[in-house]
C-alpha positions as a printed Julia matrix, in Angstrom:
148×3 Matrix{Float64}:
 -100.63   -73.63  -293.59
 -103.58   -71.57  -291.92
 -102.93   -68.13  -290.36
 -105.03   -68.86  -287.5
 -106.25   -71.7   -285.39
 -109.84   -72.55  -286.25
 -112.64   -72.19  -283.51
 -114.25   -75.3   -282.11
 -117.3    -74.69  -284.32
 -115.25   -74.23  -287.27
 -113.32   -77.5   -286.39
 -116.68   -79.33  -286.13
 -117.7    -78.3   -289.49
 -114.21   -79.24  -291.16
 -113.5    -82.51  -289.42
 -115.18   -86.0   -289.27
 -116.19   -86.8   -285.72
 -113.32   -89.18  -285.35
 -110.91   -86.68  -286.43
 -112.55   -84.02  -283.94
 -112.25   -86.73  -280.96
 -108.67   -87.71  -281.74
 -107.29   -84.19  -282.35
 -109.11   -82.17  -279.93
 -109.69   -84.86  -277.15
 -106.43   -86.77  -277.47
 -108.7    -89.89  -278.68
 -107.19   -92.72  -280.24
 -108.64   -94.52  -283.47
 -108.53   -98.28  -283.57
 -105.66  -100.21  -284.84
 -105.48  -101.31  -288.46
 -108.55   -98.91  -289.06
 -107.15   -95.84  -289.99
 -106.72   -94.74  -293.58
 -102.79   -94.52  -293.36
 -101.76   -97.38  -291.4
 -101.01   -99.35  -294.62
 -100.38   -96.44  -297.16
  -97.19   -96.79  -299.03
  -97.73   -93.48  -301.4
  -94.97   -90.92  -301.62
  -95.81   -87.64  -300.19
  -96.03   -85.41  -296.84
  -98.36   -86.03  -293.94
  -99.53   -82.82  -292.86
 -101.8    -81.97  -289.52
 -105.45   -82.18  -290.57
 -106.11   -79.27  -288.63
 -103.83   -76.66  -289.91
 -101.89   -78.37  -292.77
  -98.51   -78.07  -291.1
  -96.15   -80.5   -292.45
  -95.06   -83.21  -290.24
  -93.71   -86.42  -291.67
  -92.26   -87.61  -294.87
  -93.44   -90.85  -296.37
  -89.66   -91.92  -296.71
  -89.61   -92.08  -292.85
  -92.87   -94.21  -292.74
  -92.45   -97.8   -291.88
  -94.69  -100.91  -290.71
  -94.25  -101.19  -287.16
  -96.77  -104.03  -286.72
  -98.93  -101.88  -284.36
 -101.7   -100.81  -286.99
 -100.85   -97.25  -286.87
  -98.85   -95.17  -289.31
  -95.37   -95.01  -287.57
  -92.47   -92.63  -288.68
  -88.8    -92.79  -287.31
  -88.57   -89.08  -287.71
  -90.41   -85.69  -287.88
  -89.57   -83.35  -290.76
  -88.57   -80.84  -288.18
  -88.5    -81.4   -284.33
  -89.78   -77.86  -284.15
  -92.92   -79.23  -285.88
  -94.03   -81.3   -283.14
  -94.55   -80.63  -279.53
  -93.79   -83.47  -276.96
  -95.46   -83.75  -273.89
  -95.41   -86.01  -271.0
  -98.45   -88.16  -270.74
  -99.43   -90.08  -267.47
 -102.72   -91.27  -268.53
 -103.62   -94.92  -269.13
 -101.62   -95.98  -265.99
  -98.36   -95.44  -267.61
  -95.91   -92.66  -268.54
  -95.95   -92.1   -272.5
  -94.85   -89.21  -274.58
  -97.75   -87.45  -276.31
  -97.0    -85.64  -279.61
  -99.01   -82.65  -280.49
  -98.79   -80.51  -283.61
  -96.68   -77.48  -282.58
  -98.75   -75.17  -284.74
 -102.16   -75.79  -283.48
 -101.89   -78.23  -280.62
 -103.89   -80.84  -282.45
 -103.1    -84.43  -280.64
 -101.39   -86.63  -283.2
 -100.32   -89.65  -281.21
  -97.39   -91.06  -279.14
  -93.48   -91.24  -279.34
  -91.94   -94.41  -278.16
  -88.29   -95.45  -278.11
  -88.56   -98.68  -279.8
  -88.16   -97.8   -283.44
  -85.94   -98.8   -286.23
  -82.31   -96.93  -286.91
  -81.1    -94.26  -287.42
  -83.21   -92.44  -284.69
  -84.59   -95.7   -282.81
  -87.91   -93.49  -282.29
  -91.33   -94.49  -283.2
  -93.84   -91.85  -283.81
  -97.03   -93.55  -283.7
  -99.7    -91.51  -285.12
 -103.42   -91.6   -285.5
 -104.26   -91.68  -289.26
 -107.26   -89.18  -288.24
 -105.02   -86.36  -287.27
 -103.09   -86.7   -290.49
 -103.72   -85.89  -294.29
 -101.29   -87.33  -297.0
 -100.25   -84.6   -299.82
  -99.08   -86.54  -302.59
  -95.69   -86.08  -304.13
  -95.97   -84.34  -307.66
  -93.37   -85.19  -310.23
  -91.26   -82.44  -309.27
  -91.6    -83.27  -305.2
  -90.52   -86.92  -305.63
  -87.55   -85.93  -308.0
  -86.13   -83.52  -305.22
  -87.06   -86.02  -302.39
  -84.75   -88.3   -304.73
  -82.06   -85.84  -304.85
  -82.91   -85.6   -308.62
  -83.19   -82.41  -310.59
  -87.19   -81.7   -311.28
  -88.28   -81.94  -314.9
  -88.88   -78.47  -316.09
  -92.5    -77.39  -316.4
  -94.12   -75.93  -319.24
  -95.57   -72.23  -318.26
């Protein structure tokens, strides 16, 4: 995680135009167009702006919407929920609690055990793949010792 929030110029240099539009202007990528909507790799999804860990791949599911969907955040304190009244409806916007980047929206039509659907934009996420030790820890198994 970064120690400070990047400036607008730093963000423009770091992010693609789509990533900037989504995270800084609450844009939305087209359904079925993002990098992670159909990803099945094990790992942790982090904020593209500040690298804060947000979602685990084991809470990701196919919602049929064309956006990566999760039934739970890693830690509720890592995401900020804001009432969004744009688009002639009331929704719950999800932002990164560390840097304020727009991530997507939260809906109450997800699977058990939470019933929630964090419908995120791929453009606001980065998948940090699990290493062998990470994958074993996520499964509750002891990690293999590493040579050092």
